[in-house]
All heavy atoms as a GROMACS GRO file, in nm:
protein
  637
    1PRO      N    1   7.353  12.051  13.182
    1PRO     CA    2   7.321  12.035  13.042
    1PRO      C    3   7.362  12.156  12.958
    1PRO      O    4   7.401  12.140  12.844
    1PRO     CB    5   7.170  12.016  13.039
    1PRO     CG    6   7.132  11.968  13.176
    1PRO     CD    7   7.234  12.024  13.266
    2GLN      N    8   7.353  12.276  13.014
    2GLN     CA    9   7.388  12.394  12.937
    2GLN      C   10   7.537  12.396  12.904
    2GLN      O   11   7.576  12.434  12.794
    2GLN     CB   12   7.348  12.520  13.013
    2GLN     CG   13   7.374  12.646  12.933
    2GLN     CD   14   7.333  12.770  13.008
    2GLN    OE1   15   7.289  12.761  13.122
    2GLN    NE2   16   7.348  12.885  12.945
    3SER      N   17   7.619  12.351  12.999
    3SER     CA   18   7.763  12.352  12.974
    3SER      C   19   7.800  12.250  12.865
    3SER      O   20   7.891  12.274  12.784
    3SER     CB   21   7.840  12.321  13.102
    3SER     OG   22   7.803  12.194  13.151
    4VAL      N   23   7.727  12.138  12.859
    4VAL     CA   24   7.752  12.038  12.755
    4VAL      C   25   7.715  12.095  12.619
    4VAL      O   26   7.788  12.078  12.521
    4VAL     CB   27   7.674  11.908  12.786
    4VAL    CG1   28   7.685  11.811  12.670
    4VAL    CG2   29   7.722  11.845  12.914
    5VAL      N   30   7.603  12.163  12.611
    5VAL     CA   31   7.560  12.223  12.485
    5VAL      C   32   7.660  12.329  12.441
    5VAL      O   33   7.696  12.336  12.322
    5VAL     CB   34   7.418  12.282  12.499
    5VAL    CG1   35   7.381  12.362  12.376
    5VAL    CG2   36   7.317  12.171  12.524
    6MET      N   37   7.706  12.411  12.532
    6MET     CA   38   7.804  12.514  12.498
    6MET      C   39   7.935  12.451  12.451
    6MET      O   40   7.997  12.499  12.356
    6MET     CB   41   7.828  12.605  12.618
    6MET     CG   42   7.707  12.689  12.656
    6MET     SD   43   7.649  12.794  12.522
    6MET     CE   44   7.781  12.909  12.512
    7LEU      N   45   7.977  12.344  12.516
    7LEU     CA   46   8.099  12.274  12.476
    7LEU      C   47   8.085  12.215  12.337
    7LEU      O   48   8.175  12.226  12.254
    7LEU     CB   49   8.133  12.165  12.578
    7LEU     CG   50   8.262  12.089  12.556
    7LEU    CD1   51   8.381  12.182  12.572
    7LEU    CD2   52   8.271  11.973  12.652
    8MET      N   53   7.970  12.154  12.311
    8MET     CA   54   7.947  12.094  12.180
    8MET      C   55   7.934  12.201  12.071
    8MET      O   56   7.961  12.175  11.954
    8MET     CB   57   7.822  12.006  12.183
    8MET     CG   58   7.843  11.880  12.266
    8MET     SD   59   7.700  11.776  12.270
    8MET     CE   60   7.696  11.715  12.104
    9ALA      N   61   7.894  12.321  12.106
    9ALA     CA   62   7.888  12.430  12.010
    9ALA      C   63   8.024  12.492  11.986
    9ALA      O   64   8.053  12.539  11.876
    9ALA     CB   65   7.790  12.536  12.059
   10ALA      N   66   8.111  12.491  12.086
   10ALA     CA   67   8.241  12.557  12.074
   10ALA      C   68   8.347  12.469  12.009
   10ALA      O   69   8.433  12.519  11.937
   10ALA     CB   70   8.288  12.601  12.212
   11LEU      N   71   8.343  12.339  12.034
   11LEU     CA   72   8.447  12.251  11.981
   11LEU      C   73   8.457  12.250  11.829
   11LEU      O   74   8.569  12.254  11.776
   11LEU     CB   75   8.428  12.109  12.035
   11LEU     CG   76   8.470  12.088  12.180
   11LEU    CD1   77   8.443  11.945  12.223
   11LEU    CD2   78   8.614  12.125  12.202
   12PRO      N   79   8.348  12.247  11.754
   12PRO     CA   80   8.363  12.252  11.608
   12PRO      C   81   8.427  12.381  11.558
   12PRO      O   82   8.494  12.382  11.455
   12PRO     CB   83   8.220  12.238  11.556
   12PRO     CG   84   8.148  12.168  11.665
   12PRO     CD   85   8.210  12.217  11.792
   13SER      N   86   8.412  12.490  11.631
   13SER     CA   87   8.472  12.615  11.586
   13SER      C   88   8.624  12.611  11.597
   13SER      O   89   8.693  12.689  11.531
   13SER     CB   90   8.416  12.732  11.666
   13SER     OG   91   8.454  12.719  11.802
   14LEU      N   92   8.679  12.520  11.677
   14LEU     CA   93   8.824  12.506  11.686
   14LEU      C   94   8.883  12.445  11.559
   14LEU      O   95   9.003  12.458  11.534
   14LEU     CB   96   8.860  12.419  11.807
   14LEU     CG   97   8.824  12.476  11.944
   14LEU    CD1   98   8.856  12.375  12.053
   14LEU    CD2   99   8.896  12.607  11.968
   15ILE      N  100   8.801  12.379  11.480
   15ILE     CA  101   8.847  12.315  11.358
   15ILE      C  102   8.848  12.413  11.240
   15ILE      O  103   8.914  12.389  11.140
   15ILE     CB  104   8.759  12.192  11.328
   15ILE    CG1  105   8.775  12.092  11.442
   15ILE    CG2  106   8.796  12.126  11.197
   15ILE    CD1  107   8.684  11.973  11.431
   16LEU      N  108   8.778  12.523  11.250
   16LEU     CA  109   8.768  12.618  11.140
   16LEU      C  110   8.902  12.665  11.086
   16LEU      O  111   8.918  12.677  10.964
   16LEU     CB  112   8.681  12.737  11.181
   16LEU     CG  113   8.532  12.708  11.192
   16LEU    CD1  114   8.457  12.830  11.242
   16LEU    CD2  115   8.476  12.662  11.060
   17PRO      N  116   9.004  12.693  11.168
   17PRO     CA  117   9.133  12.735  11.109
   17PRO      C  118   9.198  12.628  11.021
   17PRO      O  119   9.278  12.661  10.934
   17PRO     CB  120   9.220  12.763  11.232
   17PRO     CG  121   9.125  12.790  11.341
   17PRO     CD  122   9.004  12.707  11.312
   18LEU      N  123   9.163  12.503  11.040
   18LEU     CA  124   9.222  12.396  10.960
   18LEU      C  125   9.166  12.390  10.818
   18LEU      O  126   9.220  12.318  10.734
   18LEU     CB  127   9.200  12.262  11.030
   18LEU     CG  128   9.265  12.249  11.168
   18LEU    CD1  129   9.227  12.116  11.231
   18LEU    CD2  130   9.414  12.265  11.161
   19ILE      N  131   9.061  12.463  10.790
   19ILE     CA  132   8.999  12.461  10.658
   19ILE      C  133   9.097  12.512  10.552
   19ILE      O  134   9.096  12.465  10.439
   19ILE     CB  135   8.869  12.544  10.658
   19ILE    CG1  136   8.763  12.470  10.739
   19ILE    CG2  137   8.819  12.569  10.518
   19ILE    CD1  138   8.634  12.546  10.755
   20TYR      N  139   9.184  12.603  10.589
   20TYR     CA  140   9.278  12.658  10.492
   20TYR      C  141   9.377  12.553  10.442
   20TYR      O  142   9.434  12.568  10.335
   20TYR     CB  143   9.353  12.777  10.552
   20TYR     CG  144   9.261  12.893  10.579
   20TYR    CD1  145   9.226  12.928  10.708
   20TYR    CD2  146   9.206  12.966  10.474
   20TYR    CE1  147   9.140  13.033  10.734
   20TYR    CE2  148   9.120  13.071  10.497
   20TYR     CZ  149   9.087  13.104  10.628
   20TYR     OH  150   9.002  13.206  10.652
   21ASN      N  151   9.398  12.446  10.516
   21ASN     CA  152   9.486  12.338  10.472
   21ASN      C  153   9.420  12.247  10.370
   21ASN      O  154   9.487  12.161  10.312
   21ASN     CB  155   9.532  12.255  10.591
   21ASN     CG  156   9.620  12.334  10.685
   21ASN    OD1  157   9.687  12.427  10.644
   21ASN    ND2  158   9.619  12.296  10.811
   22LEU      N  159   9.292  12.261  10.346
   22LEU     CA  160   9.218  12.174  10.256
   22LEU      C  161   9.209  12.227  10.114
   22LEU      O  162   9.130  12.178  10.036
   22LEU     CB  163   9.077  12.151  10.312
   22LEU     CG  164   9.069  12.083  10.448
   22LEU    CD1  165   8.924  12.075  10.494
   22LEU    CD2  166   9.130  11.945  10.443
   23LYS      N  167   9.291  12.324  10.081
   23LYS     CA  168   9.286  12.383   9.947
   23LYS      C  169   9.326  12.278   9.843
   23LYS      O  170   9.427  12.211   9.857
   23LYS     CB  171   9.378  12.504   9.938
   23LYS     CG  172   9.366  12.577   9.808
   23LYS     CD  173   9.446  12.706   9.809
   23LYS     CE  174   9.426  12.777   9.678
   23LYS     NZ  175   9.496  12.904   9.674
   24GLU      N  176   9.247  12.268   9.739
   24GLU     CA  177   9.270  12.168   9.634
   24GLU      C  178   9.371  12.220   9.533
   24GLU      O  179   9.363  12.334   9.488
   24GLU     CB  180   9.138  12.135   9.564
   24GLU     CG  181   9.149  12.028   9.460
   24GLU     CD  182   9.015  11.996   9.397
   24GLU    OE1  183   8.913  12.053   9.439
   24GLU    OE2  184   9.013  11.914   9.306
   25LYS      N  185   9.464  12.133   9.497
   25LYS     CA  186   9.562  12.170   9.395
   25LYS      C  187   9.499  12.152   9.258
   25LYS      O  188   9.438  12.051   9.230
   25LYS     CB  189   9.686  12.084   9.409
   25LYS     CG  190   9.757  12.104   9.540
   25LYS     CD  191   9.876  12.012   9.553
   25LYS     CE  192   9.942  12.030   9.688
   25LYS     NZ  193  10.054  11.938   9.706
   26LYS      N  194   9.517  12.250   9.171
   26LYS     CA  195   9.450  12.249   9.040
   26LYS      C  196   9.534  12.184   8.931
   26LYS      O  197   9.484  12.109   8.850
   26LYS     CB  198   9.414  12.392   8.999
   26LYS     CG  199   9.319  12.461   9.093
   26LYS     CD  200   9.180  12.408   9.080
   26LYS     CE  201   9.088  12.485   9.173
   26LYS     NZ  202   8.955  12.438   9.172
   27ASP      N  203   9.662  12.214   8.924
   27ASP     CA  204   9.746  12.169   8.813
   27ASP      C  205   9.836  12.056   8.857
   27ASP      O  206   9.957  12.073   8.874
   27ASP     CB  207   9.830  12.285   8.760
   27ASP     CG  208   9.743  12.398   8.710
   27ASP    OD1  209   9.636  12.369   8.653
   27ASP    OD2  210   9.782  12.516   8.726
   28ILE      N  211   9.779  11.936   8.873
   28ILE     CA  212   9.859  11.821   8.911
   28ILE      C  213   9.856  11.719   8.798
   28ILE      O  214   9.763  11.716   8.718
   28ILE     CB  215   9.809  11.756   9.042
   28ILE    CG1  216   9.665  11.711   9.029
   28ILE    CG2  217   9.826  11.850   9.159
   28ILE    CD1  218   9.615  11.630   9.145
   29GLN      N  219   9.958  11.639   8.792
   29GLN     CA  220   9.968  11.536   8.689
   29GLN      C  221   9.879  11.418   8.729
   29GLN      O  222   9.893  11.363   8.837
   29GLN     CB  223  10.113  11.490   8.675
   29GLN     CG  224  10.138  11.394   8.563
   29GLN     CD  225  10.121  11.457   8.425
   29GLN    OE1  226  10.124  11.578   8.412
   29GLN    NE2  227  10.105  11.375   8.325
   30VAL      N  228   9.788  11.378   8.640
   30VAL     CA  229   9.698  11.267   8.666
   30VAL      C  230   9.757  11.142   8.602
   30VAL      O  231   9.795  11.144   8.484
   30VAL     CB  232   9.557  11.296   8.609
   30VAL    CG1  233   9.465  11.177   8.632
   30VAL    CG2  234   9.500  11.421   8.671
   31ALA      N  235   9.765  11.035   8.680
   31ALA     CA  236   9.819  10.910   8.628
   31ALA      C  237   9.722  10.850   8.528
   31ALA      O  238   9.600  10.873   8.534
   31ALA     CB  239   9.844  10.813   8.742
   32SER      N  240   9.775  10.769   8.436
   32SER     CA  241   9.690  10.706   8.336
   32SER      C  242   9.602  10.600   8.403
   32SER      O  243   9.626  10.557   8.515
   32SER     CB  244   9.775  10.640   8.228
   32SER     OG  245   9.844  10.528   8.281
   33THR      N  246   9.500  10.560   8.330
   33THR     CA  247   9.408  10.459   8.382
   33THR      C  248   9.481  10.329   8.411
   33THR      O  249   9.455  10.263   8.512
   33THR     CB  250   9.293  10.435   8.284
   33THR    OG1  251   9.230  10.560   8.255
   33THR    CG2  252   9.191  10.339   8.340
   34ARG      N  253   9.572  10.292   8.324
   34ARG     CA  254   9.650  10.169   8.343
   34ARG      C  255   9.731  10.176   8.473
   34ARG      O  256   9.737  10.080   8.550
   34ARG     CB  257   9.742  10.145   8.225
   34ARG     CG  258   9.824  10.018   8.237
   34ARG     CD  259   9.913   9.997   8.116
   34ARG     NE  260   9.838   9.978   7.993
   34ARG     CZ  261   9.794   9.860   7.951
   34ARG    NH1  262   9.814   9.753   8.024
   34ARG    NH2  263   9.727   9.852   7.838
   35GLU      N  264   9.794  10.290   8.498
   35GLU     CA  265   9.872  10.307   8.621
   35GLU      C  266   9.783  10.304   8.744
   35GLU      O  267   9.819  10.247   8.847
   35GLU     CB  268   9.951  10.437   8.615
   35GLU     CG  269  10.062  10.438   8.513
   35GLU     CD  270  10.126  10.574   8.498
   35GLU    OE1  271  10.076  10.670   8.559
   35GLU    OE2  272  10.225  10.584   8.425
   36GLN      N  273   9.666  10.368   8.735
   36GLN     CA  274   9.575  10.370   8.848
   36GLN      C  275   9.523  10.230   8.879
   36GLN      O  276   9.516  10.189   8.995
   36GLN     CB  277   9.458  10.464   8.821
   36GLN     CG  278   9.497  10.610   8.820
   36GLN     CD  279   9.380  10.701   8.792
   36GLN    OE1  280   9.265  10.663   8.810
   36GLN    NE2  281   9.409  10.822   8.749
   37CYS      N  282   9.487  10.154   8.774
   37CYS     CA  283   9.440  10.016   8.794
   37CYS      C  284   9.551   9.929   8.851
   37CYS      O  285   9.527   9.843   8.937
   37CYS     CB  286   9.388   9.958   8.663
   37CYS     SG  287   9.232  10.031   8.610
   38GLY      N  288   9.675   9.950   8.804
   38GLY     CA  289   9.788   9.875   8.858
   38GLY      C  290   9.810   9.905   9.005
   38GLY      O  291   9.840   9.814   9.084
   39GLU      N  292   9.794  10.029   9.044
   39GLU     CA  293   9.810  10.067   9.185
   39GLU      C  294   9.700  10.004   9.271
   39GLU      O  295   9.726   9.957   9.382
   39GLU     CB  296   9.808  10.219   9.198
   39GLU     CG  297   9.853  10.270   9.331
   39GLU     CD  298   9.998  10.241   9.360
   39GLU    OE1  299  10.079  10.242   9.265
   39GLU    OE2  300  10.030  10.218   9.477
   40ILE      N  301   9.578  10.005   9.220
   40ILE     CA  302   9.467   9.940   9.293
   40ILE      C  303   9.493   9.791   9.306
   40ILE      O  304   9.474   9.733   9.413
   40ILE     CB  305   9.333   9.968   9.222
   40ILE    CG1  306   9.296  10.115   9.236
   40ILE    CG2  307   9.223   9.880   9.280
   40ILE    CD1  308   9.177  10.157   9.152
   41TRP      N  309   9.541   9.728   9.198
   41TRP     CA  310   9.569   9.584   9.202
   41TRP      C  311   9.680   9.553   9.303
   41TRP      O  312   9.671   9.457   9.379
   41TRP     CB  313   9.605   9.532   9.064
   41TRP     CG  314   9.633   9.386   9.064
   41TRP    CD1  315   9.752   9.326   9.049
   41TRP    CD2  316   9.537   9.282   9.083
   41TRP    NE1  317   9.738   9.190   9.057
   41TRP    CE2  318   9.607   9.160   9.077
   41TRP    CE3  319   9.400   9.280   9.104
   41TRP    CZ2  320   9.545   9.038   9.093
   41TRP    CZ3  321   9.337   9.158   9.118
   41TRP    CH2  322   9.409   9.039   9.113
   42ASN      N  323   9.785   9.634   9.305
   42ASN     CA  324   9.893   9.613   9.402
   42ASN      C  325   9.843   9.627   9.545
   42ASN      O  326   9.885   9.554   9.634
   42ASN     CB  327  10.008   9.711   9.376
   42ASN     CG  328  10.084   9.677   9.251
   42ASN    OD1  329  10.085   9.563   9.206
   42ASN    ND2  330  10.148   9.777   9.193
   43THR      N  331   9.752   9.720   9.566
   43THR     CA  332   9.696   9.739   9.699
   43THR      C  333   9.611   9.620   9.739
   43THR      O  334   9.621   9.570   9.851
   43THR     CB  335   9.612   9.868   9.704
   43THR    OG1  336   9.694   9.978   9.664
   43THR    CG2  337   9.558   9.893   9.842
   44VAL      N  338   9.527   9.572   9.648
   44VAL     CA  339   9.439   9.458   9.678
   44VAL      C  340   9.521   9.332   9.702
   44VAL      O  341   9.484   9.247   9.783
   44VAL     CB  342   9.335   9.439   9.566
   44VAL    CG1  343   9.259   9.310   9.581
   44VAL    CG2  344   9.239   9.556   9.564
   45CYS      N  345   9.634   9.319   9.633
   45CYS     CA  346   9.719   9.200   9.651
   45CYS      C  347   9.791   9.199   9.785
   45CYS      O  348   9.844   9.096   9.825
   45CYS     CB  349   9.821   9.192   9.538
   45CYS     SG  350   9.747   9.144   9.381
   46SER      N  351   9.794   9.310   9.853
   46SER     CA  352   9.857   9.316   9.984
   46SER      C  353   9.777   9.232  10.083
   46SER      O  354   9.654   9.235  10.086
   46SER     CB  355   9.862   9.462  10.032
   46SER     OG  356   9.901   9.468  10.166
   47ARG      N  357   9.848   9.155  10.165
   47ARG     CA  358   9.779   9.067  10.260
   47ARG      C  359   9.694   9.147  10.359
   47ARG      O  360   9.588   9.101  10.402
   47ARG     CB  361   9.881   8.982  10.335
   47ARG     CG  362   9.815   8.886  10.429
   47ARG     CD  363   9.914   8.795  10.495
   47ARG     NE  364   9.841   8.704  10.583
   47ARG     CZ  365   9.897   8.610  10.652
   47ARG    NH1  366  10.026   8.592  10.645
   47ARG    NH2  367   9.825   8.535  10.731
   48ALA      N  368   9.739   9.266  10.394
   48ALA     CA  369   9.665   9.350  10.488
   48ALA      C  370   9.531   9.394  10.431
   48ALA      O  371   9.442   9.436  10.505
   48ALA     CB  372   9.747   9.473  10.526
   49VAL      N  373   9.514   9.383  10.298
   49VAL     CA  374   9.388   9.422  10.236
   49VAL      C  375   9.304   9.300  10.200
   49VAL      O  376   9.186   9.295  10.232
   49VAL     CB  377   9.416   9.508  10.110
   49VAL    CG1  378   9.288   9.539  10.037
   49VAL    CG2  379   9.487   9.636  10.148
   50TRP      N  380   9.363   9.201  10.132
   50TRP     CA  381   9.282   9.090  10.082
   50TRP      C  382   9.233   9.000  10.194
   50TRP      O  383   9.126   8.939  10.182
   50TRP     CB  384   9.352   9.011   9.972
   50TRP     CG  385   9.471   8.930  10.012
   50TRP    CD1  386   9.601   8.961   9.991
   50TRP    CD2  387   9.472   8.801  10.074
   50TRP    NE1  388   9.683   8.863  10.038
   50TRP    CE2  389   9.606   8.762  10.089
   50TRP    CE3  390   9.372   8.715  10.120
   50TRP    CZ2  391   9.644   8.643  10.149
   50TRP    CZ3  392   9.410   8.595  10.179
   50TRP    CH2  393   9.544   8.560  10.193
   51GLN      N  394   9.307   8.988  10.303
   51GLN     CA  395   9.262   8.899  10.410
   51GLN      C  396   9.135   8.952  10.477
   51GLN      O  397   9.037   8.877  10.490
   51GLN     CB  398   9.375   8.880  10.510
   51GLN     CG  399   9.357   8.758  10.596
   51GLN     CD  400   9.483   8.728  10.677
   51GLN    OE1  401   9.573   8.809  10.686
   51GLN    NE2  402   9.486   8.609  10.733
   52PRO      N  403   9.128   9.078  10.519
   52PRO     CA  404   9.001   9.128  10.574
   52PRO      C  405   8.888   9.130  10.470
   52PRO      O  406   8.773   9.102  10.503
   52PRO     CB  407   9.033   9.269  10.621
   52PRO     CG  408   9.179   9.272  10.638
   52PRO     CD  409   9.235   9.176  10.539
   53MET      N  410   8.923   9.163  10.344
   53MET     CA  411   8.819   9.163  10.240
   53MET      C  412   8.763   9.023  10.220
   53MET      O  413   8.642   9.005  10.205
   53MET     CB  414   8.877   9.214  10.108
   53MET     CG  415   8.889   9.363  10.099
   53MET     SD  416   8.965   9.424   9.947
   53MET     CE  417   8.891   9.326   9.820
   54GLY      N  418   8.850   8.924  10.220
   54GLY     CA  419   8.806   8.785  10.205
   54GLY      C  420   8.719   8.741  10.322
   54GLY      O  421   8.619   8.672  10.304
   55PHE      N  422   8.756   8.782  10.443
   55PHE     CA  423   8.675   8.747  10.560
   55PHE      C  424   8.536   8.806  10.550
   55PHE      O  425   8.436   8.737  10.572
   55PHE     CB  426   8.743   8.794  10.689
   55PHE     CG  427   8.656   8.778  10.809
   55PHE    CD1  428   8.640   8.653  10.867
   55PHE    CD2  429   8.590   8.885  10.864
   55PHE    CE1  430   8.560   8.636  10.978
   55PHE    CE2  431   8.509   8.870  10.974
   55PHE     CZ  432   8.494   8.745  11.031
   56VAL      N  433   8.528   8.934  10.516
   56VAL     CA  434   8.397   9.000  10.506
   56VAL      C  435   8.314   8.935  10.396
   56VAL      O  436   8.194   8.910  10.413
   56VAL     CB  437   8.415   9.152  10.481
   56VAL    CG1  438   8.284   9.217  10.444
   56VAL    CG2  439   8.476   9.217  10.602
   57TYR      N  440   8.377   8.905  10.283
   57TYR     CA  441   8.305   8.843  10.173
   57TYR      C  442   8.252   8.704  10.214
   57TYR      O  443   8.134   8.675  10.195
   57TYR     CB  444   8.397   8.831  10.052
   57TYR     CG  445   8.333   8.760   9.935
   57TYR    CD1  446   8.241   8.825   9.856
   57TYR    CD2  447   8.364   8.627   9.907
   57TYR    CE1  448   8.180   8.759   9.749
   57TYR    CE2  449   8.304   8.562   9.801
   57TYR     CZ  450   8.214   8.628   9.723
   57TYR     OH  451   8.155   8.563   9.618
   58LEU      N  452   8.338   8.621  10.270
   58LEU     CA  453   8.295   8.486  10.310
   58LEU      C  454   8.190   8.490  10.420
   58LEU      O  455   8.097   8.410  10.422
   58LEU     CB  456   8.415   8.402  10.354
   58LEU     CG  457   8.505   8.354  10.242
   58LEU    CD1  458   8.627   8.284  10.298
   58LEU    CD2  459   8.430   8.264  10.146
   59TYR      N  460   8.206   8.582  10.514
   59TYR     CA  461   8.109   8.594  10.622
   59TYR      C  462   7.970   8.626  10.566
   59TYR      O  463   7.870   8.569  10.606
   59TYR     CB  464   8.152   8.704  10.720
   59TYR     CG  465   8.055   8.724  10.833
   59TYR    CD1  466   8.056   8.639  10.942
   59TYR    CD2  467   7.962   8.827  10.831
   59TYR    CE1  468   7.968   8.657  11.048
   59TYR    CE2  469   7.873   8.846  10.935
   59TYR     CZ  470   7.877   8.760  11.042
   59TYR     OH  471   7.789   8.778  11.144
   60ASN      N  472   7.966   8.718  10.469
   60ASN     CA  473   7.838   8.755  10.410
   60ASN      C  474   7.781   8.647  10.319
   60ASN      O  475   7.661   8.629  10.311
   60ASN     CB  476   7.849   8.887  10.335
   60ASN     CG  477   7.860   9.004  10.430
   60ASN    OD1  478   7.793   9.007  10.532
   60ASN    ND2  479   7.946   9.098  10.398
   61VAL      N  480   7.869   8.574  10.248
   61VAL     CA  481   7.823   8.470  10.158
   61VAL      C  482   7.769   8.350  10.236
   61VAL      O  483   7.666   8.292  10.201
   61VAL     CB  484   7.937   8.426  10.064
   61VAL    CG1  485   7.905   8.295   9.995
   61VAL    CG2  486   7.963   8.533   9.961
   62LEU      N  487   7.838   8.314  10.344
   62LEU     CA  488   7.803   8.193  10.418
   62LEU      C  489   7.702   8.217  10.530
   62LEU      O  490   7.669   8.124  10.602
   62LEU     CB  491   7.930   8.128  10.475
   62LEU     CG  492   8.033   8.087  10.370
   62LEU    CD1  493   8.158   8.034  10.438
   62LEU    CD2  494   7.975   7.985  10.274
   63GLN      N  495   7.656   8.338  10.545
   63GLN     CA  496   7.561   8.366  10.651
   63GLN      C  497   7.425   8.306  10.612
   63GLN      O  498   7.362   8.346  10.515
   63GLN     CB  499   7.548   8.516  10.672
   63GLN     CG  500   7.471   8.552  10.796
   63GLN     CD  501   7.475   8.702  10.821
   63GLN    OE1  502   7.510   8.779  10.733
   63GLN    NE2  503   7.438   8.741  10.939
   64VAL      N  504   7.382   8.210  10.690
   64VAL     CA  505   7.258   8.139  10.661
   64VAL      C  506   7.155   8.177  10.766
   64VAL      O  507   7.186   8.185  10.884
   64VAL     CB  508   7.283   7.985  10.665
   64VAL    CG1  509   7.155   7.910  10.641
   64VAL    CG2  510   7.388   7.947  10.565
   65GLY      N  511   7.034   8.201  10.719
   65GLY     CA  512   6.928   8.233  10.814
   65GLY      C  513   6.897   8.113  10.901
   65GLY      O  514   6.860   8.007  10.853
   66ASN      N  515   6.916   8.127  11.031
   66ASN     CA  516   6.900   8.017  11.123
   66ASN      C  517   6.795   8.058  11.227
   66ASN      O  518   6.815   8.151  11.303
   66ASN     CB  519   7.035   7.987  11.189
   66ASN     CG  520   7.032   7.864  11.275
   66ASN    OD1  521   6.925   7.814  11.308
   66ASN    ND2  522   7.148   7.817  11.313
   67SER      N  523   6.686   7.985  11.233
   67SER     CA  524   6.579   8.023  11.325
   67SER      C  525   6.621   8.008  11.470
   67SER      O  526   6.579   8.087  11.556
   67SER     CB  527   6.454   7.940  11.296
   67SER     OG  528   6.482   7.802  11.315
   68ALA      N  529   6.704   7.910  11.502
   68ALA     CA  530   6.751   7.894  11.639
   68ALA      C  531   6.837   8.013  11.681
   68ALA      O  532   6.827   8.062  11.794
   68ALA     CB  533   6.829   7.764  11.653
   69TRP      N  534   6.922   8.058  11.592
   69TRP     CA  535   7.007   8.174  11.622
   69TRP      C  536   6.923   8.298  11.641
   69TRP      O  537   6.946   8.378  11.732
   69TRP     CB  538   7.108   8.192  11.510
   69TRP     CG  539   7.195   8.314  11.524
   69TRP    CD1  540   7.193   8.425  11.449
   69TRP    CD2  541   7.297   8.334  11.623
   69TRP    NE1  542   7.287   8.514  11.492
   69TRP    CE2  543   7.352   8.461  11.600
   69TRP    CE3  544   7.345   8.259  11.729
   69TRP    CZ2  545   7.454   8.514  11.677
   69TRP    CZ3  546   7.448   8.312  11.806
   69TRP    CH2  547   7.500   8.437  11.781
   70LYS      N  548   6.822   8.317  11.556
   70LYS     CA  549   6.734   8.434  11.569
   70LYS      C  550   6.659   8.429  11.701
   70LYS      O  551   6.642   8.531  11.767
   70LYS     CB  552   6.638   8.440  11.451
   70LYS     CG  553   6.705   8.478  11.321
   70LYS     CD  554   6.605   8.484  11.207
   70LYS     CE  555   6.674   8.512  11.077
   70LYS     NZ  556   6.585   8.510  10.962
   71GLN      N  557   6.614   8.311  11.740
   71GLN     CA  558   6.543   8.297  11.867
   71GLN      C  559   6.635   8.328  11.984
   71GLN      O  560   6.595   8.392  12.080
   71GLN     CB  561   6.486   8.155  11.880
   71GLN     CG  562   6.396   8.135  11.999
   71GLN     CD  563   6.271   8.219  11.990
   71GLN    OE1  564   6.222   8.253  11.884
   71GLN    NE2  565   6.218   8.255  12.106
   72PHE      N  566   6.760   8.284  11.978
   72PHE     CA  567   6.858   8.314  12.082
   72PHE      C  568   6.882   8.464  12.091
   72PHE      O  569   6.889   8.520  12.201
   72PHE     CB  570   6.989   8.241  12.051
   72PHE     CG  571   7.103   8.283  12.139
   72PHE    CD1  572   7.111   8.240  12.270
   72PHE    CD2  573   7.203   8.366  12.090
   72PHE    CE1  574   7.215   8.278  12.352
   72PHE    CE2  575   7.308   8.405  12.170
   72PHE     CZ  576   7.314   8.361  12.302
   73LEU      N  577   6.894   8.529  11.977
   73LEU     CA  578   6.916   8.674  11.979
   73LEU      C  579   6.798   8.748  12.041
   73LEU      O  580   6.818   8.845  12.114
   73LEU     CB  581   6.939   8.724  11.836
   73LEU     CG  582   7.071   8.685  11.769
   73LEU    CD1  583   7.074   8.736  11.627
   73LEU    CD2  584   7.190   8.737  11.847
   74LYS      N  585   6.679   8.698  12.016
   74LYS     CA  586   6.560   8.766  12.070
   74LYS      C  587   6.540   8.738  12.217
   74LYS      O  588   6.518   8.829  12.297
   74LYS     CB  589   6.435   8.723  11.992
   74LYS     CG  590   6.426   8.780  11.854
   74LYS     CD  591   6.298   8.736  11.785
   74LYS     CE  592   6.291   8.788  11.644
   74LYS     NZ  593   6.173   8.738  11.573
   75THR      N  594   6.547   8.611  12.257
   75THR     CA  595   6.512   8.577  12.395
   75THR      C  596   6.626   8.602  12.493
   75THR      O  597   6.603   8.660  12.600
   75THR     CB  598   6.471   8.429  12.404
   75THR    OG1  599   6.577   8.348  12.356
   75THR    CG2  600   6.344   8.403  12.326
   76VAL      N  601   6.746   8.564  12.460
   76VAL     CA  602   6.856   8.574  12.555
   76VAL      C  603   6.921   8.711  12.551
   76VAL      O  604   6.942   8.774  12.655
   76VAL     CB  605   6.961   8.464  12.528
   76VAL    CG1  606   7.080   8.478  12.620
   76VAL    CG2  607   6.898   8.326  12.542
   77LEU      N  608   6.949   8.760  12.433
   77LEU     CA  609   7.019   8.886  12.421
   77LEU      C  610   6.927   9.008  12.413
   77LEU      O  611   6.972   9.120  12.424
   77LEU     CB  612   7.112   8.885  12.299
   77LEU     CG  613   7.222   8.778  12.304
   77LEU    CD1  614   7.307   8.785  12.178
   77LEU    CD2  615   7.307   8.791  12.427
   78GLY      N  616   6.799   8.984  12.390
   78GLY     CA  617   6.703   9.093  12.390
   78GLY      C  618   6.702   9.176  12.263
   78GLY      O  619   6.655   9.290  12.263
   79PHE      N  620   6.756   9.123  12.152
   79PHE     CA  621   6.750   9.195  12.026
   79PHE      C  622   6.609   9.189  11.970
   79PHE      O  623   6.535   9.097  11.996
   79PHE     CB  624   6.847   9.135  11.925
   79PHE     CG  625   6.992   9.157  11.957
   79PHE    CD1  626   7.091   9.093  11.885
   79PHE    CD2  627   7.032   9.240  12.059
   79PHE    CE1  628   7.223   9.112  11.912
   79PHE    CE2  629   7.166   9.261  12.089
   79PHE     CZ  630   7.260   9.195  12.014
   80THR      N  631   6.575   9.290  11.893
   80THR     CA  632   6.442   9.288  11.831
   80THR      C  633   6.453   9.282  11.681
   80THR      O  634   6.552   9.312  11.623
   80THR     CB  635   6.363   9.416  11.867
   80THR    OG1  636   6.439   9.529  11.828
   80THR    CG2  637   6.335   9.420  12.014
   0.00000   0.00000   0.00000
């Protein structure tokens, strides 16, 4: 157990030199709101984005409380 604790204490210190790469640039050109909204819309229109988003949305909308399913989860799978 002591070696695990020492390893878990030492590993984060290996990331410390990478902090210098996180410097924020101050004087950058900011796109207009119209351009930003257009970029978001183009991203959402991509099939790789809208298909998973649609699945998650429909899954949450169509999820119906089912007492038989809850009983199965409790008795067979051991969920609480």
